[in-house]
All heavy atoms as an XYZ file, in Angstrom:
911
protein
N      84.837    116.842    109.379
C      85.533    116.668    108.218
C      86.887    116.053    108.495
O      87.346    115.205    107.737
C      85.705    118.011    107.530
C      86.499    117.923    106.254
S      85.640    118.517    104.879
C      86.733    119.681    104.267
N      87.547    116.474    109.571
C      88.881    115.872    109.850
C      88.766    114.395    110.203
O      89.665    113.656    109.948
C      89.486    116.653    111.015
N      87.664    113.924    110.793
C      87.545    112.551    111.151
C      87.462    111.670    109.866
O      87.979    110.549    109.907
C      86.311    112.306    112.047
O      85.135    112.616    111.272
N      86.911    112.187    108.818
C      86.882    111.388    107.535
C      88.263    111.263    107.024
O      88.638    110.205    106.480
C      85.988    112.062    106.472
C      84.500    111.926    106.872
O      84.106    110.993    107.558
N      83.690    112.885    106.323
N      89.019    112.241    107.142
C      90.425    112.261    106.679
C      91.220    111.205    107.512
O      91.988    110.399    106.995
C      91.083    113.550    106.773
C      92.493    113.578    106.250
C      93.003    115.034    106.249
N      94.361    115.046    105.652
C      95.449    115.219    106.399
N      95.393    115.383    107.711
N      96.621    115.190    105.819
N      91.070    111.237    108.798
C      91.705    110.286    109.671
C      91.323    108.845    109.333
O      92.210    107.956    109.288
C      91.345    110.626    111.175
C      91.888    111.894    111.573
C      91.969    109.530    112.071
C      93.389    112.143    111.561
N      90.023    108.614    109.028
C      89.579    107.291    108.647
C      90.235    106.821    107.342
O      90.606    105.659    107.215
C      88.081    107.256    108.525
C      87.360    107.333    109.872
C      85.794    107.365    109.626
C      85.104    107.629    110.911
N      83.654    107.719    110.747
N      90.294    107.745    106.399
C      90.894    107.389    105.100
C      92.404    107.076    105.264
O      92.908    106.080    104.673
C      90.772    108.507    104.108
C      89.378    108.641    103.540
C      89.278    109.541    102.316
N      90.168    110.709    102.419
C      89.728    111.949    102.699
N      88.429    112.124    102.915
N      90.525    112.936    102.747
N      93.076    107.827    106.110
C      94.460    107.584    106.344
C      94.668    106.280    107.031
O      95.593    105.471    106.689
C      95.109    108.740    107.135
C      95.161    110.031    106.305
C      96.488    108.357    107.660
C      95.554    111.288    107.007
N      93.810    105.994    107.999
C      93.918    104.683    108.744
C      93.678    103.560    107.749
O      94.448    102.487    107.875
C      92.839    104.618    109.806
O      93.047    105.582    110.814
N      92.772    103.641    106.866
C      92.547    102.562    105.918
C      93.698    102.351    105.003
O      94.084    101.226    104.582
C      91.233    102.807    105.149
C      90.008    102.547    105.928
C      89.872    101.168    106.470
O      90.157    100.167    105.659
O      89.544    101.027    107.638
N      94.322    103.446    104.559
C      95.477    103.374    103.691
C      96.643    102.748    104.361
O      97.332    101.884    103.766
C      95.866    104.771    103.135
C      94.932    105.306    102.104
C      94.867    104.458    100.809
O      95.923    103.975    100.363
O      93.802    104.190    100.378
N      96.865    103.121    105.649
C      97.975    102.523    106.397
C      97.668    101.028    106.541
O      98.609    100.190    106.453
C      98.172    103.265    107.731
C      99.111    102.540    108.631
C      98.635    104.718    107.503
N      96.450    100.712    106.851
C      96.071     99.284    107.038
C      96.404     98.479    105.762
O      96.895     97.410    105.787
C      94.595     99.162    107.441
C      94.103     97.773    107.584
C      92.638     97.710    107.978
C      92.127     96.344    108.071
N      90.705     96.270    108.441
N      96.033     99.035    104.640
C      96.239     98.398    103.335
C      97.722     98.162    103.082
O      98.116     97.090    102.643
C      95.576     99.232    102.235
C      95.141     98.486    101.002
C      94.603     99.349     99.907
C      93.530    100.301    100.421
N      92.941    101.090     99.350
N      98.515     99.142    103.353
C      99.984     99.039    103.072
C     100.580     98.058    103.968
O     101.426     97.178    103.533
C     100.612    100.467    103.252
C     102.099    100.314    103.231
C     100.164    101.424    102.139
N     100.244     98.059    105.283
C     100.857     97.146    106.239
C     100.381     95.686    105.900
O     101.187     94.779    106.039
C     100.629     97.572    107.712
C     101.282     98.903    107.975
C     101.086     96.544    108.662
C     101.015     99.487    109.282
N      99.128     95.538    105.552
C      98.649     94.180    105.243
C      99.360     93.588    104.082
O      99.817     92.443    104.072
C      97.131     94.247    104.973
O      96.400     94.644    106.066
N      99.641     94.461    103.052
C     100.372     93.970    101.931
C     101.792     93.625    102.260
O     102.379     92.645    101.765
C     100.384     95.082    100.768
O      98.984     95.417    100.500
C     101.035     94.619     99.536
N     102.409     94.435    103.169
C     103.761     94.163    103.561
C     103.881     92.901    104.329
O     104.840     92.163    104.189
C     104.236     95.368    104.438
C     104.563     96.583    103.644
S     105.285     97.827    104.651
C     106.836     97.110    105.121
N     102.870     92.568    105.120
C     102.945     91.315    105.906
C     102.829     90.125    104.960
O     103.374     89.045    105.279
C     101.719     91.300    106.896
C     101.886     92.176    108.111
C     100.666     92.098    109.008
C     103.121     91.823    108.947
N     102.226     90.277    103.852
C     102.109     89.153    102.910
C     103.434     89.042    102.026
O     103.971     88.041    101.868
C     100.863     89.354    101.958
C      99.642     89.233    102.808
C     100.886     88.359    100.848
C      98.368     89.663    102.014
N     103.892     90.187    101.599
C     105.007     90.206    100.623
C     106.373     90.737    101.149
O     107.450     90.152    100.763
C     104.671     91.080     99.405
C     103.392     90.610     98.748
O     103.091     89.502     98.779
N     102.712     91.544     98.087
N     106.365     91.724    102.001
C     107.596     92.491    102.167
C     108.494     92.156    103.283
O     109.698     92.394    103.216
N     108.020     91.564    104.395
C     108.861     91.407    105.568
C     109.392     89.984    105.600
O     108.636     89.001    105.528
C     107.980     91.741    106.845
C     107.525     93.106    106.800
C     108.880     91.539    108.083
C     106.618     93.502    107.964
N     110.700     89.870    105.722
C     111.325     88.531    105.644
C     111.783     88.069    107.021
O     112.633     87.191    107.074
C     112.549     88.641    104.722
C     112.245     89.149    103.301
C     111.407     88.122    102.582
C     111.308     88.628    101.158
N     109.945     88.531    100.644
N     111.313     88.584    108.032
C     111.721     88.173    109.454
C     111.106     86.807    109.678
O     109.894     86.534    109.596
C     111.208     89.169    110.474
C     111.908     89.011    111.826
O     112.279     87.881    112.168
O     112.030     90.013    112.554
N     111.880     85.786    110.074
C     111.388     84.490    110.361
C     110.491     84.378    111.602
O     109.674     83.422    111.746
C     112.635     83.581    110.501
C     113.701     84.489    110.849
C     113.365     85.838    110.264
N     110.603     85.372    112.461
C     109.718     85.364    113.654
C     108.229     85.691    113.324
O     107.364     85.363    114.081
C     110.195     86.358    114.706
C     111.593     85.994    115.219
C     112.054     87.034    116.188
N     112.430     88.249    115.404
C     112.929     89.327    115.938
N     113.115     89.426    117.215
N     113.235     90.395    115.167
N     108.060     86.316    112.201
C     106.713     86.756    111.860
C     106.070     85.675    110.952
O     106.559     85.358    109.935
C     106.786     88.077    111.018
C     107.395     89.183    111.863
C     105.341     88.486    110.555
C     107.734     90.433    111.083
N     105.020     85.108    111.507
C     104.364     83.987    110.811
C     103.496     84.551    109.678
O     103.161     85.714    109.671
C     103.525     83.147    111.770
O     102.473     84.006    112.298
C     104.348     82.627    112.894
N     103.078     83.621    108.789
C     102.243     84.090    107.686
C     100.700     84.142    108.131
O      99.915     84.539    107.321
C     102.368     83.125    106.500
O     101.967     81.803    106.862
N     100.464     83.758    109.314
C      99.107     83.778    109.797
C      98.744     85.007    110.547
O      97.894     85.023    111.459
C      98.884     82.559    110.653
C      99.146     81.173    109.981
S      98.116     80.962    108.552
C      96.623     80.402    109.387
N      99.365     86.149    110.211
C      99.169     87.372    110.865
C      98.264     88.224    109.954
O      98.471     88.310    108.784
C     100.439     88.192    111.162
C     101.236     87.445    112.240
C     100.186     89.608    111.617
C     102.471     88.139    112.641
N      97.239     88.928    110.563
C      96.452     89.887    109.813
C      96.244     91.146    110.590
O      96.269     91.087    111.813
C      95.111     89.192    109.398
O      94.374     88.935    110.611
N      96.091     92.263    109.852
C      95.850     93.515    110.516
C      94.327     93.637    110.619
O      93.620     93.604    109.632
C      96.415     94.683    109.675
C      96.104     96.028    110.292
C      97.951     94.533    109.489
N      93.858     93.755    111.862
C      92.395     93.865    112.029
C      91.942     95.344    112.025
O      90.821     95.585    111.592
C      91.980     93.218    113.418
O      92.684     93.806    114.442
C      92.265     91.687    113.369
N      92.724     96.234    112.610
C      92.396     97.646    112.611
C      93.619     98.504    112.810
O      94.593     98.108    113.316
C      91.400     97.797    113.829
C      90.817     99.199    113.849
C      89.825     99.406    115.023
O      89.594     98.415    115.763
O      89.387    100.512    115.308
N      93.460     99.706    112.278
C      94.487    100.715    112.421
C      93.784    102.011    112.927
O      92.817    102.427    112.362
C      95.268    101.000    111.163
C      96.178    102.172    111.309
C      95.966     99.851    110.651
N      94.320    102.529    114.060
C      93.780    103.752    114.618
C      94.905    104.845    114.548
O      95.911    104.597    115.177
C      93.344    103.598    116.039
C      92.117    102.775    116.246
C      91.761    102.566    117.684
O      92.451    103.142    118.555
O      90.696    101.877    117.977
N      94.692    105.893    113.801
C      95.639    106.998    113.722
C      95.134    108.072    114.642
O      93.936    108.386    114.610
C      95.779    107.480    112.227
C      96.678    108.632    112.134
C      96.299    106.351    111.345
N      96.027    108.622    115.417
C      95.625    109.733    116.312
C      95.284    111.001    115.499
O      95.701    111.082    114.348
C      96.771    110.062    117.321
O      97.914    110.395    116.605
C      96.998    108.877    118.239
N      94.585    111.924    116.112
C      94.151    113.101    115.420
C      95.248    113.992    114.928
O      95.125    114.630    113.896
C      93.213    113.921    116.266
C      91.860    113.255    116.453
O      91.440    112.465    115.635
N      91.161    113.538    117.533
N      96.388    113.991    115.652
C      97.534    114.757    115.213
C      98.453    113.992    114.220
O      99.497    114.557    113.815
C      98.282    115.280    116.390
C      98.838    114.119    117.228
O      98.573    112.981    116.946
O      99.566    114.483    118.172
N      98.059    112.804    113.840
C      98.781    112.001    112.857
C     100.210    111.662    113.318
O     101.114    111.353    112.542
C      98.883    112.661    111.508
C      97.538    112.943    110.795
C      97.813    113.677    109.511
C      96.800    111.674    110.552
N     100.446    111.573    114.655
C     101.718    111.248    115.159
C     101.975    109.795    115.409
O     103.056    109.256    115.338
C     102.006    112.042    116.476
C     102.124    113.492    116.365
C     103.331    113.866    115.563
N     103.371    115.306    115.392
C     104.280    115.990    114.735
N     105.300    115.298    114.161
N     104.305    117.259    114.593
N     100.834    109.102    115.768
C     100.929    107.731    116.060
C      99.844    106.884    115.319
O      98.748    107.430    115.165
C     100.714    107.467    117.565
C     101.747    108.170    118.444
C     101.544    109.354    119.015
C     103.011    107.550    118.633
C     102.432    109.999    119.807
C     104.028    108.242    119.374
C     103.708    109.359    119.985
O     104.671    110.033    120.713
N     100.215    105.694    114.932
C      99.293    104.719    114.376
C      99.305    103.487    115.130
O     100.300    102.776    115.270
C      99.610    104.549    112.895
N      98.207    103.162    115.781
C      98.100    101.943    116.529
C      97.562    100.798    115.627
O      96.473    100.927    115.147
C      97.133    102.088    117.779
C      97.632    103.107    118.731
C      97.131    104.380    118.732
C      98.648    102.786    119.652
C      97.582    105.360    119.677
C      99.074    103.692    120.546
C      98.552    104.991    120.556
N      98.437     99.799    115.384
C      98.094     98.760    114.470
C      97.773     97.493    115.272
O      98.592     96.996    115.989
C      99.273     98.490    113.518
C      98.921     97.318    112.581
C      99.632     99.744    112.775
N      96.462     97.046    115.228
C      96.033     95.851    115.904
C      96.161     94.703    114.998
O      95.649     94.670    113.891
C      94.621     96.108    116.371
C      94.414     97.239    117.424
C      94.138     98.486    116.987
C      94.586     96.928    118.744
C      94.025     99.475    117.934
C      94.501     97.903    119.677
C      94.218     99.207    119.286
O      94.081    100.191    120.194
N      96.895     93.683    115.487
C      97.174     92.495    114.695
C      96.537     91.277    115.353
O      96.376     91.201    116.582
C      98.671     92.194    114.485
C      99.383     92.142    115.810
C      99.233     93.305    113.607
C     100.761     91.687    115.679
N      96.137     90.344    114.509
C      95.522     89.035    115.028
C      96.330     87.908    114.434
O      96.672     87.948    113.234
C      94.083     89.029    114.553
O      93.510     87.797    114.899
N      96.571     86.867    115.235
C      97.339     85.722    114.783
C      96.564     84.429    115.047
O      95.931     84.314    116.123
C      98.660     85.670    115.560
C      99.591     86.726    115.164
S     101.048     86.699    116.151
C     100.764     88.105    117.108
N      96.566     83.558    114.062
C      95.859     82.307    114.238
C      96.791     81.229    114.818
O      96.312     80.376    115.539
C      95.299     81.833    112.887
C      94.181     82.718    112.336
C      93.768     82.187    110.956
C      92.998     82.716    113.267
N      98.039     81.266    114.487
C      98.967     80.316    114.936
C     100.286     80.907    115.280
O     100.666     82.032    114.746
C      99.151     79.155    113.884
N     101.096     80.258    116.057
C     102.447     80.762    116.362
C     102.486     81.469    117.725
O     101.501     81.714    118.341
N     103.701     81.877    118.060
C     103.958     82.578    119.266
C     103.669     84.122    119.113
O     104.281     84.718    118.320
C     105.394     82.329    119.729
C     105.737     82.949    121.120
O     104.730     83.159    121.875
O     106.922     83.144    121.406
N     102.699     84.546    119.859
C     102.317     85.978    119.661
C     103.375     86.926    120.101
O     103.647     87.909    119.386
C     101.034     86.252    120.522
C      99.810     85.545    119.963
C      98.602     85.834    120.802
C      97.398     85.128    120.263
N      96.180     85.442    120.937
N     104.058     86.653    121.215
C     105.073     87.522    121.710
C     106.231     87.615    120.764
O     106.841     88.682    120.557
C     105.490     87.187    123.119
C     104.371     87.315    124.145
C     103.785     88.656    124.232
O     104.548     89.695    124.129
O     102.570     88.814    124.380
N     106.621     86.493    120.195
C     107.787     86.465    119.294
C     107.427     87.183    117.963
O     108.268     87.922    117.443
C     108.129     84.970    118.993
C     109.411     84.839    118.194
C     109.815     83.389    118.041
O     109.703     82.622    119.021
O     110.161     82.991    116.957
N     106.208     87.018    117.483
C     105.844     87.683    116.231
C     105.714     89.234    116.536
O     106.097     89.969    115.639
C     104.453     87.177    115.769
O     104.579     85.819    115.375
N     105.267     89.612    117.665
C     105.171     90.993    118.047
C     106.598     91.566    118.116
O     106.782     92.741    117.653
C     104.439     91.177    119.378
C     104.074     92.615    119.766
C     103.144     93.243    118.722
C     103.412     92.620    121.117
N     107.486     90.825    118.640
C     108.874     91.302    118.687
C     109.530     91.441    117.264
O     110.240     92.415    117.028
C     109.737     90.335    119.545
N     109.126     90.523    116.429
C     109.601     90.657    114.982
C     109.014     91.880    114.315
O     109.776     92.577    113.548
N     107.730     92.137    114.607
C     107.112     93.315    114.000
C     107.736     94.633    114.597
O     107.994     95.567    113.825
C     105.607     93.295    114.246
C     104.820     92.284    113.397
C     103.389     92.283    113.896
C     104.882     92.706    111.985
N     108.051     94.617    115.880
C     108.557     95.802    116.496
C     110.003     96.041    115.976
O     110.422     97.188    115.793
C     108.594     95.659    118.003
C     107.219     95.954    118.616
O     106.408     96.751    118.019
N     106.897     95.336    119.634
N     110.785     94.967    115.656
C     112.064     95.164    115.097
C     112.074     95.676    113.687
O     113.020     96.355    113.225
C     112.925     93.912    115.181
O     112.459     92.951    114.294
N     110.972     95.440    112.991
C     110.760     95.934    111.578
C     110.036     97.200    111.545
O     109.675     97.643    110.427
C     110.153     94.844    110.726
N     109.822     97.838    112.642
C     108.953     99.002    112.718
C     109.454    100.162    111.848
O     108.715    100.834    111.147
C     108.758     99.475    114.127
C     107.705    100.462    114.336
C     107.355    100.796    115.762
N     108.371    100.295    116.753
C     108.169    100.405    118.007
N     107.020    100.917    118.469
N     109.029     99.973    118.909
N     110.763    100.405    111.863
C     111.379    101.482    111.074
C     111.191    101.207    109.551
O     110.838    102.229    108.826
N     111.360     99.998    109.105
C     111.180     99.694    107.747
C     109.773     99.841    107.289
O     109.395    100.361    106.292
C     111.692     98.239    107.494
C     111.334     97.678    106.137
C     111.929     98.147    105.025
C     110.367     96.660    106.022
C     111.561     97.619    103.752
C     110.026     96.162    104.792
C     110.634     96.678    103.683
O     110.292     96.175    102.404
N     108.822     99.407    108.158
C     107.401     99.483    107.855
C     106.997    100.919    107.773
O     106.294    101.342    106.890
C     106.601     98.714    108.958
C     106.821     97.188    108.843
C     105.096     99.008    108.701
C     106.293     96.475    109.940
N     107.530    101.774    108.671
C     107.202    103.238    108.671
C     107.723    103.873    107.445
O     107.005    104.672    106.808
C     107.783    103.862    109.931
C     107.415    105.321    110.061
C     107.984    105.882    111.289
N     107.620    107.345    111.448
C     108.115    108.145    112.282
N     108.966    107.741    113.115
N     107.709    109.379    112.301
N     108.864    103.460    106.949
C     109.448    104.046    105.764
C     108.621    103.673    104.552
O     108.302    104.519    103.719
C     110.836    103.587    105.604
C     111.552    104.248    104.453
C     113.042    103.923    104.291
N     113.272    102.477    104.232
C     113.938    101.765    105.151
N     114.398    102.315    106.228
N     114.174    100.488    104.962
N     108.140    102.392    104.482
C     107.350    101.982    103.369
C     105.924    102.627    103.366
O     105.438    102.952    102.331
C     107.190    100.472    103.367
C     108.533     99.770    103.108
C     109.131    100.105    101.752
O     108.391    100.097    100.744
O     110.353    100.355    101.671
N     105.352    102.848    104.532
C     104.087    103.554    104.692
C     104.283    104.956    104.185
O     103.410    105.545    103.518
C     103.584    103.456    106.132
C     102.467    104.457    106.380
C     103.101    102.071    106.498
N     105.390    105.604    104.544
C     105.676    106.980    104.069
C     105.815    107.073    102.581
O     105.353    108.077    102.001
N     106.325    106.013    101.934
C     106.438    106.044    100.505
C     105.078    105.877     99.847
O     104.789    106.459     98.859
C     107.379    104.899    100.031
C     108.824    105.167    100.290
C     109.589    103.913     99.783
C     111.090    104.080    100.197
N     111.826    102.818     99.833
N     104.246    105.032    100.442
C     102.915    104.775     99.864
C     101.897    105.795    100.108
O     101.047    106.111     99.284
C     102.444    103.383    100.314
N     101.844    106.323    101.341
C     100.850    107.313    101.722
C     101.565    108.688    101.804
O     102.443    108.874    102.668
C     100.228    106.895    103.131
C      99.191    107.957    103.468
C      99.667    105.555    103.074
N     101.187    109.576    101.024
C     101.810    110.842    100.956
C     101.288    111.774    102.088
O     100.183    112.270    102.003
C     101.584    111.578     99.611
C     102.100    110.770     98.444
C     103.549    110.638     98.474
C     104.060    109.863     97.241
N     105.348    109.247     97.435
N     102.085    111.897    103.125
C     101.791    112.756    104.244
C     102.970    113.640    104.589
O     104.117    113.208    104.282
C     101.352    111.881    105.465
C     100.101    111.046    105.406
C     100.050    110.133    106.602
C      98.912    111.969    105.356
N     102.715    114.743    105.261
C     103.805    115.560    105.653
C     104.595    114.924    106.786
O     105.835    114.975    106.872
C     103.252    116.880    106.169
C     104.392    117.860    106.616
C     103.772    119.192    106.962
N     103.183    119.745    105.766
C     102.421    120.854    105.808
N     102.113    121.478    106.936
N     101.912    121.340    104.723
N     103.893    114.259    107.705
C     104.566    113.507    108.737
C     103.999    112.069    108.772
O     102.823    111.866    108.846
C     104.201    114.196    110.119
C     104.943    113.525    111.285
C     106.193    113.820    111.530
C     104.240    112.623    112.058
C     106.907    113.212    112.619
C     104.918    112.012    113.102
C     106.209    112.350    113.375
O     106.849    111.721    114.486
N     104.874    111.089    108.699
C     104.450    109.724    108.765
C     104.302    109.281    110.198
O     105.211    109.509    111.048
C     105.527    108.825    108.054
C     105.108    107.382    108.118
C     105.745    109.239    106.671
N     103.144    108.691    110.578
C     102.940    108.384    111.970
C     103.858    107.255    112.428
O     104.226    106.386    111.718
C     101.462    107.884    112.040
C     101.109    107.615    110.619
C     101.986    108.368    109.741
N     104.190    107.304    113.691
C     104.963    106.303    114.364
C     104.107    105.057    114.585
O     102.998    105.176    115.050
C     105.562    106.731    115.681
C     106.502    105.656    116.271
C     107.215    106.218    117.501
O     107.379    107.450    117.607
O     107.622    105.429    118.314
N     104.582    103.919    114.210
C     103.663    102.699    114.237
C     103.884    101.979    115.577
O     105.029    101.723    116.004
C     104.098    101.743    113.030
C     104.029    102.588    111.789
C     103.284    100.497    113.070
C     103.356    102.150    110.600
N     102.783    101.667    116.218
C     102.785    100.918    117.453
C     101.885     99.660    117.251
O     100.687     99.806    116.973
C     102.281    101.840    118.610
C     103.180    102.994    118.775
C     102.209    100.974    119.927
C     102.626    104.080    119.756
N     102.479     98.504    117.416
C     101.749     97.277    117.167
C     101.171     96.820    118.555
O     101.787     96.851    119.559
C     102.714     96.179    116.662
C     103.104     96.372    115.213
C     104.371     96.924    114.918
C     102.285     96.126    114.210
C     104.770     97.140    113.677
C     102.655     96.349    112.935
C     103.860     96.830    112.615
N      99.950     96.364    118.441
C      99.234     95.813    119.556
C      98.498     94.491    119.148
O      98.056     94.426    118.031
C      98.171     96.759    120.148
C      98.768     98.007    120.702
C      97.720     98.858    121.386
C      98.355    100.103    122.081
N      97.430    100.772    122.816
N      98.406     93.559    120.063
C      97.831     92.292    119.707
C      96.280     92.427    119.971
O      95.843     92.919    120.998
C      98.328     91.170    120.623
C      99.860     90.931    120.253
C      97.565     89.882    120.439
C     100.503     89.859    121.117
N      95.541     92.043    118.957
C      94.083     92.104    119.036
C      93.548     90.732    119.392
O      93.641     89.832    118.594
C      93.440     92.530    117.704
C      91.965     92.754    117.775
O      91.362     92.777    118.882
O      91.363     92.825    116.629
N      93.004     90.577    120.572
C      92.542     89.286    121.036
C      90.980     89.221    121.035
O      90.391     88.402    121.698
C      93.128     88.899    122.399
C      92.788     89.941    123.434
O      92.202     90.986    123.086
O      93.027     89.675    124.667
N      90.338     90.072    120.246
C      88.868     90.055    120.176
C      88.307     88.758    119.638
O      87.263     88.317    119.931
C      88.387     91.267    119.389
O      88.845     91.209    118.102
N      89.040     88.113    118.718
C      88.498     86.910    118.065
C      88.523     85.784    119.136
O      87.546     85.054    119.256
C      89.425     86.451    116.859
C      89.291     87.555    115.780
C      89.044     85.137    116.390
C      90.231     87.287    114.622
N      89.581     85.681    119.952
C      89.622     84.707    120.984
C      88.528     84.996    122.034
O      87.894     84.072    122.529
C      91.007     84.677    121.658
C      92.051     83.957    120.844
C      93.186     84.862    120.632
O      93.343     85.868    121.412
O      94.062     84.562    119.744
N      88.302     86.270    122.372
C      87.277     86.589    123.325
C      85.916     86.204    122.760
O      85.027     85.767    123.476
C      87.305     88.064    123.680
C      88.492     88.432    124.596
C      88.476     89.918    124.918
C      89.669     90.256    125.762
N      89.652     91.768    126.018
N      85.704     86.402    121.484
C      84.435     86.051    120.910
C      84.211     84.587    120.857
O      83.103     84.124    121.066
N      85.290     83.824    120.627
C      85.066     82.340    120.654
C      84.839     81.863    122.082
O      84.012     80.970    122.280
C      86.370     81.672    120.073
C      86.517     81.895    118.615
S      87.843     80.986    117.745
C      89.081     80.678    118.930
N      85.434     82.474    123.053
C      85.217     82.125    124.447
C      83.760     82.442    124.816
O      83.066     81.588    125.467
C      86.205     82.844    125.344
C      85.892     82.691    126.858
C      86.181     81.460    127.433
C      85.376     83.693    127.587
C      85.954     81.266    128.782
C      85.160     83.558    128.926
C      85.417     82.291    129.513
O      85.197     82.148    130.838
N      83.250     83.552    124.379
C      81.870     83.926    124.634
C      80.908     82.983    124.023
O      79.881     82.587    124.479
C      81.548     85.431    124.295
C      82.281     86.411    125.106
S      81.803     86.360    126.820
C      80.124     86.886    126.743
N      81.254     82.545    122.817
C      80.444     81.598    122.003
C      80.341     80.288    122.772
O      79.238     79.625    122.875
C      81.029     81.420    120.617
C      80.073     80.598    119.785
O      78.885     80.827    119.726
O      80.582     79.721    119.050
N      81.466     79.808    123.271
C      81.506     78.592    124.094
C      80.641     78.657    125.323
O      79.952     77.715    125.710
C      82.913     78.178    124.411
C      83.754     77.738    123.228
C      83.174     76.494    122.631
O      82.767     75.559    123.331
O      83.213     76.426    121.338
N      80.703     79.816    125.996
C      79.889     80.060    127.221
C      78.466     80.004    126.878
O      77.639     79.386    127.578
C      80.264     81.383    127.835
C      81.589     81.499    128.564
C      81.812     82.910    129.110
C      81.612     80.452    129.731
N      77.998     80.586    125.799
C      76.652     80.635    125.389
C      76.179     79.203    125.010
O      75.043     78.794    125.374
C      76.401     81.577    124.167
C      76.619     83.053    124.681
C      75.029     81.456    123.554
C      76.685     84.059    123.570
N      77.039     78.445    124.291
C      76.641     77.072    123.974
C      76.517     76.254    125.183
O      75.583     75.421    125.282
C      77.663     76.524    123.024
C      77.629     76.988    121.686
C      78.729     76.345    120.801
C      78.702     76.895    119.381
N      79.769     76.378    118.530
N      77.389     76.433    126.227
C      77.283     75.623    127.427
C      76.049     75.992    128.193
O      75.382     75.052    128.742
C      78.508     75.826    128.334
O      78.602     77.107    128.804
N      75.677     77.251    128.245
C      74.422     77.599    128.955
C      73.203     77.076    128.220
O      72.307     76.577    128.824
C      74.331     79.125    129.056
C      72.969     79.621    129.500
C      75.378     79.647    130.007
N      73.258     77.101    126.872
C      72.071     76.599    126.067
C      71.957     75.061    126.192
O      70.862     74.567    126.291
C      72.242     76.972    124.665
C      71.837     78.389    124.440
O      71.187     79.026    125.192
N      72.433     78.958    123.317
N      73.113     74.356    126.293
C      73.075     72.899    126.520
C      72.594     72.461    127.888
O      71.949     71.474    128.033
C      74.356     72.236    126.234
O      75.341     72.688    127.157
N      72.896     73.330    128.874
C      72.365     73.017    130.235
C      70.908     73.262    130.334
O      70.205     72.650    131.147
C      73.063     73.908    131.293
C      74.522     73.449    131.461
C      75.211     74.368    132.488
C      76.731     73.964    132.584
N      77.381     74.839    133.514
N      70.332     74.245    129.578
C      68.883     74.471    129.595
C      68.088     73.464    128.861
O      66.843     73.349    129.102
C      68.639     75.918    128.972
C      69.106     77.001    129.934
O      69.259     76.786    131.155
N      69.325     78.198    129.385
N      68.663     72.806    127.985
C      67.897     71.729    127.203
C      67.696     70.434    127.949
O      68.126     70.059    128.877
C      68.598     71.443    125.862
C      68.530     72.613    124.940
O      67.643     73.504    125.123
O      69.325     72.711    124.036
């Protein structure tokens, strides 16, 4: 039962942060091509690991911009999601899309060599 609650909280946090990336954060280091791929909230609700994916721009600079806005984001999440304790937000870069494209290229190259 607790895992369902954690999943619901993770989805709500993801929704709030995604909306904030579109509308709320005015840092020029954060590009508009950022999306939240997943949010993992720990069982004790102390930490929320937010995985972000970027299509263009400098990843490290955008990550630094997000980390500098972490307090503001946490405050807005606290307003939107009613919890006794608002989890601390930790941003991580999700490179699964790039890994998937690399694997796709490898498979295509193997198939073209076999033909």
